[in-house]
C-alpha positions as a Markdown table, in Angstrom:
| # | Residue | x | y | z |
|---|---|---|---|---|
| 1 | Met | 0.2 | 0.0 | 0.0 |
| 2 | Asn | 1.1 | 3.4 | -0.8 |
| 3 | Ser | 1.8 | 5.9 | 2.2 |
| 4 | Ser | 0.3 | 9.2 | 2.4 |
| 5 | Asn | 3.5 | 10.7 | 1.6 |
| 6 | Asp | 4.0 | 8.2 | -1.6 |
| 7 | Ile | 0.3 | 9.5 | -2.6 |
| 8 | Leu | 0.6 | 13.2 | -2.2 |
| 9 | Ser | 4.2 | 13.8 | -3.4 |
| 10 | Ser | 3.8 | 11.5 | -6.6 |
| 11 | Ala | 0.8 | 13.7 | -7.4 |
| 12 | Thr | 2.8 | 17.2 | -6.8 |
| 13 | Thr | 3.5 | 18.9 | -10.1 |
| 14 | Ala | 5.3 | 22.3 | -9.9 |
| 15 | Pro | 4.8 | 25.1 | -7.4 |
| 16 | Asn | 1.2 | 26.7 | -7.4 |
| 17 | Thr | -0.3 | 24.2 | -9.8 |
| 18 | Leu | -2.8 | 21.7 | -8.9 |
| 19 | Pro | -1.5 | 18.1 | -8.2 |
| 20 | Lys | -2.2 | 15.1 | -10.5 |
| 21 | Gly | -5.5 | 13.6 | -8.8 |
| 22 | Leu | -7.0 | 17.3 | -8.1 |
| 23 | Arg | -8.3 | 17.7 | -11.8 |
| 24 | Met | -9.9 | 21.2 | -12.1 |
| 25 | Asn | -11.3 | 22.9 | -15.1 |
| 26 | Pro | -9.3 | 25.7 | -16.4 |
| 27 | Asp | -11.6 | 28.3 | -14.8 |
| 28 | Leu | -11.1 | 26.7 | -11.3 |
| 29 | Thr | -7.4 | 27.2 | -11.4 |
| 30 | Thr | -7.7 | 30.5 | -12.3 |
| 31 | Ser | -9.9 | 31.4 | -9.7 |
| 32 | Gly | -8.0 | 29.4 | -6.9 |
| 33 | Ala | -4.8 | 31.2 | -5.7 |
| 34 | Arg | -5.9 | 34.5 | -4.6 |
| 35 | Pro | -4.2 | 36.3 | -1.5 |
| 36 | Ala | -6.4 | 36.5 | 2.1 |
| 37 | Thr | -8.0 | 39.6 | 3.2 |
| 38 | Ser | -7.4 | 39.4 | 6.3 |
| 39 | Ala | -7.3 | 43.0 | 7.2 |
| 40 | Ile | -11.0 | 42.7 | 7.0 |
| 41 | Pro | -11.6 | 41.9 | 10.9 |
| 42 | Asp | -15.2 | 41.0 | 10.4 |
| 43 | Asp | -14.9 | 38.7 | 6.9 |
| 44 | Ile | -13.5 | 35.6 | 5.6 |
| 45 | Asp | -12.1 | 34.4 | 2.2 |
| 46 | Asp | -12.9 | 30.8 | 2.2 |
| 47 | Leu | -15.5 | 28.6 | 4.0 |
| 48 | Leu | -14.0 | 24.7 | 4.5 |
| 49 | Cys | -16.9 | 22.6 | 4.9 |
| 50 | Phe | -16.8 | 18.7 | 6.4 |
| 51 | Ser | -19.8 | 16.7 | 5.5 |
| 52 | His | -21.2 | 13.3 | 5.8 |
| 53 | Leu | -23.6 | 14.2 | 2.9 |
| 54 | Arg | -22.8 | 13.7 | -0.7 |
| 55 | Trp | -23.4 | 17.2 | -2.5 |
| 56 | Asn | -25.4 | 15.3 | -5.2 |
| 57 | Phe | -27.5 | 13.4 | -2.9 |
| 58 | Val | -31.2 | 14.9 | -1.7 |
| 59 | Tyr | -31.1 | 18.7 | -2.0 |
| 60 | Gln | -31.5 | 19.9 | 1.2 |
| 61 | Arg | -30.0 | 22.1 | 4.1 |
| 62 | Pro | -26.4 | 22.0 | 3.3 |
| 63 | Gln | -26.9 | 23.0 | -0.4 |
| 64 | His | -29.5 | 25.7 | 0.8 |
| 65 | Leu | -27.2 | 27.5 | 2.7 |
| 66 | Leu | -23.7 | 26.8 | 1.2 |
| 67 | Thr | -24.8 | 27.8 | -2.4 |
| 68 | Arg | -25.6 | 31.3 | -0.8 |
| 69 | Ala | -22.4 | 31.3 | 1.3 |
| 70 | Ala | -20.4 | 31.3 | -2.3 |
| 71 | Arg | -22.0 | 34.3 | -3.4 |
| 72 | Arg | -19.4 | 35.9 | -1.0 |
| 73 | Trp | -16.7 | 33.3 | -0.1 |
| 74 | Arg | -15.1 | 30.1 | -2.1 |
| 75 | Val | -16.6 | 27.2 | -0.3 |
| 76 | Trp | -14.9 | 24.0 | -0.3 |
| 77 | Tyr | -17.6 | 21.0 | 0.3 |
| 78 | Val | -15.3 | 18.1 | 1.7 |
| 79 | Glu | -17.0 | 14.8 | 1.5 |
| 80 | Glu | -16.7 | 11.6 | 3.1 |
| 81 | Pro | -13.7 | 9.5 | 1.3 |
| 82 | Ile | -14.4 | 7.3 | -1.6 |
| 83 | Trp | -12.6 | 3.6 | -1.8 |
| 84 | Ser | -10.6 | 3.8 | -5.3 |
| 85 | Asp | -7.8 | 2.5 | -7.2 |
| 86 | Thr | -6.5 | 5.8 | -8.2 |
| 87 | Pro | -6.2 | 7.5 | -4.6 |
| 88 | Gly | -5.7 | 11.2 | -4.5 |
| 89 | Leu | -7.9 | 14.1 | -4.2 |
| 90 | Arg | -10.6 | 15.2 | -6.9 |
| 91 | Val | -12.3 | 18.8 | -6.9 |
| 92 | Arg | -15.1 | 19.8 | -9.1 |
| 93 | Leu | -17.0 | 23.1 | -9.7 |
| 94 | Ala | -20.5 | 22.8 | -8.4 |
| 95 | Gly | -21.5 | 26.4 | -8.7 |
| 96 | His | -20.2 | 29.7 | -8.4 |
| 97 | Gln | -17.3 | 29.4 | -6.1 |
| 98 | Leu | -18.4 | 26.0 | -4.6 |
| 99 | Tyr | -15.9 | 23.7 | -5.1 |
| 100 | Val | -17.0 | 19.8 | -4.2 |
| 101 | Val | -13.8 | 18.1 | -2.7 |
| 102 | Glu | -13.7 | 14.0 | -2.8 |
| 103 | Pro | -10.9 | 12.3 | -1.2 |
| 104 | His | -10.0 | 9.2 | -3.0 |
| 105 | Leu | -8.4 | 6.6 | -0.7 |
| 106 | Pro | -6.7 | 3.3 | -1.6 |
| 107 | His | -8.7 | 0.0 | -1.2 |
| 108 | Gly | -7.7 | -1.7 | 2.1 |
| 109 | Thr | -6.5 | 1.6 | 4.0 |
| 110 | Thr | -6.5 | 1.1 | 7.7 |
| 111 | Pro | -8.6 | 3.6 | 9.9 |
| 112 | Asp | -5.6 | 5.2 | 11.3 |
| 113 | Glu | -4.2 | 5.4 | 8.0 |
| 114 | Ala | -7.5 | 7.1 | 6.5 |
| 115 | Ile | -7.3 | 9.7 | 9.0 |
| 116 | Arg | -3.7 | 10.3 | 8.1 |
| 117 | Leu | -4.5 | 10.7 | 4.6 |
| 118 | Gln | -7.4 | 12.8 | 4.6 |
| 119 | Arg | -5.6 | 15.1 | 7.1 |
| 120 | Ala | -2.6 | 15.5 | 4.4 |
| 121 | Met | -5.0 | 15.8 | 1.8 |
| 122 | Val | -6.9 | 18.9 | 3.4 |
| 123 | Asp | -3.2 | 20.3 | 4.1 |
| 124 | Gln | -2.7 | 19.7 | 0.6 |
| 125 | Leu | -5.8 | 21.8 | -0.5 |
| 126 | Arg | -5.3 | 24.7 | 2.0 |
| 127 | Ala | -1.7 | 24.9 | 0.6 |
| 128 | Glu | -2.6 | 24.6 | -3.2 |
| 129 | Gln | -5.3 | 27.1 | -2.9 |
| 130 | Arg | -4.1 | 29.4 | -0.4 |
| 131 | Ile | -6.8 | 28.8 | 1.9 |
| 132 | Gln | -5.4 | 30.9 | 4.6 |
| 133 | Asn | -8.3 | 33.5 | 5.9 |
| 134 | Tyr | -11.1 | 31.0 | 6.4 |
| 135 | Ala | -13.6 | 29.5 | 8.2 |
| 136 | Val | -14.4 | 25.8 | 8.9 |
| 137 | Trp | -18.2 | 24.4 | 9.0 |
| 138 | Tyr | -18.9 | 21.1 | 10.4 |
| 139 | Tyr | -21.9 | 18.6 | 9.3 |
| 140 | Thr | -20.2 | 15.9 | 10.9 |
| 141 | Pro | -18.3 | 15.6 | 13.9 |
| 142 | Met | -16.5 | 12.4 | 12.6 |
| 143 | Ala | -14.1 | 15.4 | 10.2 |
| 144 | Met | -12.6 | 16.4 | 13.9 |
| 145 | Leu | -10.3 | 13.3 | 13.7 |
| 146 | Phe | -8.5 | 14.8 | 10.9 |
| 147 | Ser | -9.1 | 18.3 | 11.1 |
| 148 | Asp | -8.6 | 19.2 | 14.7 |
| 149 | His | -5.2 | 20.6 | 14.0 |
| 150 | Leu | -6.6 | 23.1 | 11.7 |
| 151 | His | -6.5 | 27.1 | 13.0 |
| 152 | Pro | -9.3 | 28.7 | 11.2 |
| 153 | Arg | -10.7 | 32.2 | 12.3 |
| 154 | Leu | -14.3 | 30.8 | 13.1 |
| 155 | Thr | -15.6 | 27.5 | 13.7 |
| 156 | Val | -19.0 | 26.5 | 13.1 |
| 157 | Tyr | -21.2 | 23.3 | 13.9 |
| 158 | Asp | -24.4 | 23.2 | 12.0 |
| 159 | Cys | -26.0 | 20.6 | 13.5 |
| 160 | Met | -28.8 | 19.4 | 11.2 |
| 161 | Asp | -29.6 | 16.2 | 12.8 |
| 162 | Glu | -28.9 | 14.1 | 16.1 |
| 163 | Leu | -26.4 | 11.9 | 14.1 |
| 164 | Ser | -25.7 | 9.5 | 17.0 |
| 165 | Ala | -29.3 | 8.5 | 16.9 |
| 166 | Phe | -29.2 | 7.2 | 13.3 |
| 167 | Met | -28.7 | 3.3 | 12.5 |
| 168 | Gly | -25.2 | 2.7 | 11.7 |
| 169 | Ala | -23.9 | 5.9 | 13.7 |
| 170 | Pro | -20.1 | 5.3 | 14.0 |
| 171 | Pro | -19.2 | 4.5 | 17.6 |
| 172 | Leu | -16.8 | 7.6 | 18.3 |
| 173 | Leu | -19.4 | 10.2 | 17.1 |
| 174 | Ile | -20.8 | 11.1 | 20.6 |
| 175 | Glu | -17.0 | 11.6 | 21.9 |
| 176 | Gln | -16.1 | 13.5 | 18.7 |
| 177 | Glu | -19.3 | 15.8 | 18.8 |
| 178 | Gln | -18.3 | 16.7 | 22.5 |
| 179 | Arg | -15.0 | 17.6 | 21.2 |
| 180 | Leu | -16.5 | 19.4 | 18.6 |
| 181 | Met | -18.9 | 21.5 | 20.8 |
| 182 | His | -16.0 | 22.4 | 22.8 |
| 183 | Arg | -14.1 | 23.6 | 19.8 |
| 184 | Ala | -16.7 | 25.5 | 17.9 |
| 185 | Asn | -17.4 | 29.1 | 18.5 |
| 186 | Leu | -21.0 | 28.8 | 16.8 |
| 187 | Val | -23.5 | 26.3 | 17.0 |
| 188 | Phe | -26.6 | 26.2 | 14.6 |
| 189 | Thr | -29.4 | 23.6 | 15.0 |
| 190 | Gly | -31.8 | 22.4 | 12.3 |
| 191 | Gly | -34.8 | 22.6 | 15.0 |
| 192 | Tyr | -35.8 | 23.6 | 18.0 |
| 193 | Ser | -35.8 | 20.0 | 19.8 |
| 194 | Leu | -32.6 | 20.3 | 18.8 |
| 195 | Tyr | -31.5 | 23.6 | 20.0 |
| 196 | Glu | -33.0 | 22.5 | 23.4 |
| 197 | Ala | -30.7 | 19.9 | 23.5 |
| 198 | Lys | -27.6 | 21.3 | 22.3 |
| 199 | Gln | -27.7 | 24.7 | 24.1 |
| 200 | Lys | -27.3 | 22.8 | 27.4 |
| 201 | His | -23.6 | 22.4 | 26.2 |
| 202 | His | -22.8 | 25.5 | 24.4 |
| 203 | Ala | -23.3 | 28.7 | 25.1 |
| 204 | Arg | -23.6 | 30.4 | 21.6 |
| 205 | Ala | -26.0 | 28.0 | 20.2 |
| 206 | Tyr | -28.9 | 29.0 | 18.0 |
| 207 | Pro | -31.9 | 27.4 | 16.5 |
| 208 | Phe | -32.6 | 27.5 | 12.7 |
| 209 | Pro | -35.3 | 25.1 | 11.9 |
| 210 | Ser | -36.4 | 23.9 | 8.5 |
| 211 | Cys | -36.8 | 26.5 | 6.0 |
| 212 | Ile | -38.3 | 26.9 | 2.2 |
| 213 | Asp | -37.4 | 27.9 | -1.1 |
| 214 | Tyr | -40.9 | 29.5 | -1.4 |
| 215 | Asp | -40.5 | 30.6 | -4.7 |
| 216 | His | -39.7 | 27.2 | -6.2 |
| 217 | Phe | -42.4 | 25.1 | -4.4 |
| 218 | Val | -45.2 | 27.8 | -5.0 |
| 219 | Gln | -45.1 | 27.3 | -8.6 |
| 220 | Ala | -47.0 | 23.7 | -7.7 |
| 221 | Arg | -50.0 | 25.8 | -7.5 |
| 222 | Ala | -50.2 | 26.7 | -11.3 |
| 223 | Gly | -51.1 | 22.9 | -12.5 |
| 224 | Leu | -47.8 | 21.8 | -14.1 |
| 225 | Pro | -47.7 | 18.9 | -16.3 |
| 226 | Asn | -47.9 | 15.5 | -14.8 |
| 227 | Pro | -44.4 | 13.8 | -14.9 |
| 228 | Ala | -44.4 | 10.9 | -17.0 |
| 229 | Asp | -43.9 | 8.2 | -14.6 |
| 230 | Gln | -46.9 | 9.6 | -12.5 |
| 231 | Gln | -49.3 | 9.7 | -15.3 |
| 232 | Gly | -50.3 | 6.4 | -15.2 |
| 233 | Ile | -51.2 | 6.3 | -11.5 |
| 234 | Val | -54.7 | 7.5 | -11.3 |
| 235 | Gly | -55.4 | 9.5 | -8.2 |
| 236 | Pro | -56.2 | 10.7 | -5.9 |
| 237 | Arg | -52.8 | 10.7 | -5.2 |
| 238 | Ile | -50.8 | 11.5 | -1.7 |
| 239 | Gly | -47.1 | 11.8 | -1.6 |
| 240 | Tyr | -44.0 | 11.9 | 0.5 |
| 241 | Ser | -40.5 | 13.2 | -1.0 |
| 242 | Gly | -37.3 | 12.7 | 1.0 |
| 243 | Val | -35.1 | 9.7 | 1.9 |
| 244 | Ile | -36.7 | 6.7 | 2.5 |
| 245 | Asp | -35.0 | 5.3 | 5.7 |
| 246 | Glu | -34.9 | 3.9 | 9.4 |
| 247 | Arg | -37.0 | 7.3 | 10.3 |
| 248 | Leu | -40.1 | 6.2 | 8.2 |
| 249 | Asp | -42.5 | 3.9 | 9.9 |
| 250 | Leu | -42.9 | 1.2 | 7.3 |
| 251 | Ala | -45.4 | -0.8 | 9.5 |
| 252 | Leu | -47.6 | 2.1 | 9.6 |
| 253 | Ile | -47.3 | 2.8 | 6.0 |
| 254 | Asp | -48.4 | -0.7 | 5.4 |
| 255 | Gln | -51.4 | -0.5 | 7.4 |
| 256 | Leu | -52.3 | 2.8 | 5.9 |
| 257 | Val | -51.9 | 1.7 | 2.4 |
| 258 | Gln | -54.4 | -1.1 | 3.0 |
| 259 | Arg | -56.7 | 1.1 | 4.9 |
| 260 | Arg | -57.3 | 3.3 | 2.1 |
| 261 | Pro | -57.2 | 1.6 | -1.3 |
| 262 | Asp | -59.3 | 4.3 | -2.8 |
| 263 | Trp | -55.9 | 6.3 | -2.5 |
| 264 | Gln | -52.7 | 6.2 | -4.5 |
| 265 | Phe | -49.6 | 6.4 | -2.2 |
| 266 | Val | -46.3 | 7.9 | -4.1 |
| 267 | Phe | -42.9 | 7.9 | -2.7 |
| 268 | Leu | -40.1 | 10.0 | -4.2 |
| 269 | Gly | -36.5 | 9.6 | -3.1 |
| 270 | Pro | -33.7 | 7.4 | -2.5 |
| 271 | Val | -34.0 | 4.3 | -0.2 |
| 272 | Ala | -31.1 | 4.5 | 2.6 |
| 273 | Lys | -29.9 | 1.9 | 5.1 |
| 274 | Ile | -32.9 | -0.2 | 4.9 |
| 275 | Gln | -33.2 | -3.0 | 1.9 |
| 276 | Pro | -35.7 | -2.5 | -0.6 |
| 277 | Asp | -37.3 | -5.8 | 0.1 |
| 278 | Gln | -38.5 | -4.3 | 3.2 |
| 279 | Leu | -40.7 | -1.9 | 1.9 |
| 280 | Pro | -44.3 | -2.7 | 1.8 |
| 281 | Lys | -45.7 | -3.9 | -1.5 |
| 282 | His | -49.3 | -2.9 | -2.7 |
| 283 | Pro | -51.1 | -2.2 | -6.0 |
| 284 | Asn | -51.6 | 1.4 | -4.7 |
| 285 | Leu | -48.2 | 2.4 | -3.3 |
| 286 | His | -45.6 | 3.4 | -5.5 |
| 287 | Phe | -41.8 | 3.9 | -4.9 |
| 288 | Leu | -40.7 | 6.4 | -8.0 |
| 289 | Gly | -36.9 | 6.7 | -6.6 |
| 290 | Met | -35.1 | 9.9 | -6.3 |
| 291 | Lys | -35.8 | 13.1 | -8.1 |
| 292 | Ala | -34.2 | 16.5 | -9.2 |
| 293 | Tyr | -34.9 | 19.2 | -6.8 |
| 294 | Asp | -36.3 | 21.0 | -10.1 |
| 295 | Asp | -38.7 | 18.5 | -11.1 |
| 296 | Leu | -40.3 | 18.3 | -7.5 |
| 297 | Pro | -42.9 | 21.0 | -8.0 |
| 298 | Ala | -44.3 | 19.0 | -11.2 |
| 299 | Tyr | -44.8 | 15.7 | -9.1 |
| 300 | Phe | -46.4 | 18.1 | -6.0 |
| 301 | Ser | -48.8 | 19.6 | -8.3 |
| 302 | Asn | -50.5 | 16.4 | -9.2 |
| 303 | Trp | -51.1 | 15.3 | -5.7 |
| 304 | Gln | -54.0 | 16.3 | -3.9 |
| 305 | Ala | -52.2 | 15.9 | -0.2 |
| 306 | Ala | -48.6 | 15.3 | 1.3 |
| 307 | Leu | -47.9 | 12.9 | 3.9 |
| 308 | Met | -45.2 | 12.5 | 6.5 |
| 309 | Pro | -45.1 | 8.8 | 7.8 |
| 310 | Phe | -42.2 | 9.2 | 10.3 |
| 311 | Ala | -41.6 | 6.9 | 13.3 |
| 312 | Ile | -41.8 | 8.2 | 16.6 |
| 313 | Asn | -38.5 | 7.1 | 17.8 |
| 314 | Ala | -35.2 | 8.2 | 18.7 |
| 315 | Ala | -33.9 | 8.8 | 15.1 |
| 316 | Thr | -37.0 | 11.3 | 14.7 |
| 317 | Lys | -36.9 | 12.8 | 18.2 |
| 318 | Tyr | -35.1 | 16.2 | 17.0 |
| 319 | Ile | -35.9 | 16.0 | 13.4 |
| 320 | Ser | -37.5 | 19.3 | 11.8 |
| 321 | Pro | -38.6 | 18.2 | 8.5 |
| 322 | Thr | -38.1 | 20.7 | 5.7 |
| 323 | Lys | -40.7 | 19.0 | 3.6 |
| 324 | Thr | -43.3 | 20.5 | 5.7 |
| 325 | Pro | -43.1 | 24.2 | 4.6 |
| 326 | Glu | -42.5 | 23.1 | 1.2 |
| 327 | Tyr | -45.6 | 21.0 | 0.9 |
| 328 | Leu | -47.6 | 23.8 | 2.2 |
| 329 | Ala | -45.9 | 26.4 | -0.3 |
| 330 | Ala | -47.0 | 23.6 | -3.0 |
| 331 | Gly | -50.8 | 24.2 | -1.9 |
| 332 | Leu | -51.0 | 20.7 | -0.3 |
| 333 | Pro | -52.5 | 19.9 | 3.1 |
| 334 | Val | -50.2 | 17.8 | 5.0 |
| 335 | Leu | -50.9 | 14.5 | 6.9 |
| 336 | Ser | -48.1 | 13.8 | 9.5 |
| 337 | Thr | -47.4 | 11.7 | 12.6 |
| 338 | Pro | -46.6 | 13.6 | 15.6 |
| 339 | Val | -42.9 | 14.6 | 15.1 |
| 340 | Arg | -42.0 | 17.1 | 18.0 |
| 341 | Asp | -41.2 | 20.0 | 15.8 |
| 342 | Val | -43.8 | 19.6 | 13.3 |
| 343 | Val | -46.4 | 19.6 | 16.3 |
| 344 | Arg | -44.7 | 22.9 | 17.8 |
| 345 | Ser | -44.1 | 24.5 | 14.3 |
| 346 | Tyr | -47.2 | 23.6 | 12.2 |
| 347 | Gly | -49.7 | 22.1 | 14.6 |
| 348 | Gly | -52.0 | 24.9 | 14.7 |
| 349 | Trp | -52.6 | 25.6 | 11.1 |
| 350 | Glu | -55.9 | 23.9 | 9.7 |
| 351 | Arg | -54.1 | 22.8 | 6.5 |
| 352 | Val | -51.8 | 20.3 | 8.8 |
| 353 | Cys | -53.3 | 17.3 | 10.5 |
| 354 | Ile | -51.4 | 15.3 | 13.1 |
| 355 | Ala | -52.2 | 11.8 | 13.8 |
| 356 | Glu | -50.6 | 8.7 | 15.2 |
| 357 | Ser | -52.1 | 5.6 | 14.1 |
| 358 | Ala | -52.8 | 4.3 | 10.9 |
| 359 | Glu | -56.5 | 4.4 | 11.9 |
| 360 | Glu | -56.6 | 7.9 | 12.7 |
| 361 | Leu | -54.6 | 8.7 | 9.7 |
| 362 | Gly | -56.8 | 6.8 | 7.3 |
| 363 | Ala | -59.7 | 8.6 | 8.8 |
| 364 | Arg | -58.1 | 12.0 | 8.7 |
| 365 | Leu | -57.2 | 11.8 | 5.0 |
| 366 | Gly | -60.7 | 12.2 | 3.5 |
| 367 | Ser | -61.7 | 15.4 | 5.9 |
| 368 | Leu | -57.9 | 16.7 | 5.3 |
| 369 | Thr | -58.4 | 17.3 | 1.4 |
| 370 | Thr | -62.2 | 18.8 | 1.7 |
| 371 | Arg | -60.7 | 21.7 | 3.8 |
| 372 | Pro | -60.7 | 25.1 | 1.8 |
| 373 | Ala | -57.1 | 25.5 | 0.3 |
| 374 | Asp | -57.4 | 29.1 | 2.1 |
| 375 | Ser | -58.5 | 27.8 | 5.4 |
| 376 | Asp | -55.7 | 29.3 | 7.1 |
| 377 | Gly | -55.9 | 32.6 | 5.5 |
| 378 | Pro | -53.0 | 35.0 | 4.6 |
| 379 | Gln | -51.6 | 34.2 | 7.5 |
| 380 | Leu | -50.1 | 30.9 | 6.5 |
| 381 | Glu | -48.5 | 32.6 | 3.3 |
| 382 | Gln | -46.9 | 35.2 | 5.4 |
| 383 | Phe | -45.5 | 32.7 | 7.7 |
| 384 | Leu | -44.2 | 30.6 | 4.9 |
| 385 | Arg | -42.5 | 33.5 | 3.2 |
| 386 | Glu | -40.8 | 34.3 | 6.4 |
| 387 | Gln | -39.2 | 30.9 | 6.9 |
| 388 | Ser | -37.0 | 31.6 | 3.9 |
| 389 | Trp | -33.5 | 30.0 | 3.5 |
| 390 | Glu | -32.2 | 33.4 | 2.5 |
| 391 | Asn | -33.2 | 34.6 | 5.7 |
| 392 | Thr | -32.0 | 32.1 | 7.6 |
| 393 | Trp | -28.7 | 32.9 | 5.9 |
| 394 | Gln | -28.5 | 36.2 | 6.3 |
| 395 | Gln | -29.1 | 36.0 | 10.0 |
| 396 | Met | -26.5 | 33.4 | 10.1 |
| 397 | Gln | -24.1 | 35.6 | 8.6 |
| 398 | Arg | -24.7 | 38.2 | 10.8 |
| 399 | Ile | -24.0 | 36.1 | 13.9 |
| 400 | Met | -20.8 | 34.9 | 12.0 |
| 401 | Lys | -19.5 | 38.3 | 11.3 |
| 402 | Ala | -20.2 | 39.6 | 15.1 |
| 403 | Gln | -18.4 | 36.6 | 16.1 |
| 404 | Leu | -15.6 | 37.3 | 13.7 |
| 405 | Met | -15.1 | 40.6 | 15.4 |
| 406 | Val | -15.0 | 39.3 | 19.0 |
| 407 | Gly | -12.2 | 36.9 | 17.5 |
């Protein structure tokens, strides 16, 4: 097996050029090396993000926030490693000033060597791209194992989920999160329940629950053409969009689908952490796979209601589903199990129905769709417009700038 020095040194070409394995388009290299503007006390030049989520996975919180961050700074989105026959660092342009960084590690790499390699790759990226006046933004505490030597001007932990409660969570995750909480200058949380848990351990924790790209999803109200793979599913349709994993109550879905054979149940999204053969199978239940973010309004436009059949367990105790405001902006009534943050933020609206059992959900489905679309009046529309990702990012940025001034 090659050592970390072998992999990196053999990739190096000339000073100030990108190494082999760090292939970029010409426009990337010309925008890369630039002097830091450290003379500006409340600003940075680069944001280095460590995430457990692939950039091209479901379009969600990281993408909404970091595409906005890239309007001002260069953003480096470092993903978890990929095991490869051609080790090295791959960087690609994903948007204006936004770069996705993929560490490729050799097959058979030991855990200790993987940490050493990733640490060396992060240092290589910083040196090649002159990342000097920067902040570090964490989605995964596990990245502390190879990034705790960094000395950024600001460290932010954007805690979007209680990852330790998820299926397959690494044994070291709780320990690494404790280290990150100690290191972080700021902690942002993806919901109020999560904030209540984290603020006990950090003096500068701030809640930023699920938000919405209102203008994107309100398109669904215009009566968009039905996507081809949904045209053969004769309504009425109730749908779910998102990752299909251990957070969904499969037994409840199975019972609900059988109780309402007059409804078609449509699920959009990738299956993760569960086997496809674990999914219920019924003639009126349809799993259509992952869809592009831009295509979601067309699917929503041809549903009559939206469903959030989350299990009530440790994995969902702190979630704040982004889909709630997205469904409402699309003009859909929402049927949900009693997730705490859904009940807290949306349970008072007429267009949101909370029920726990398959029997109750099935009974509520008919009455939910007969409620007038404007039953919540202009107050709901105003509420949804205020829950924008743009507003959230502006608030986050103000907090970051204030913290930079403190030093």
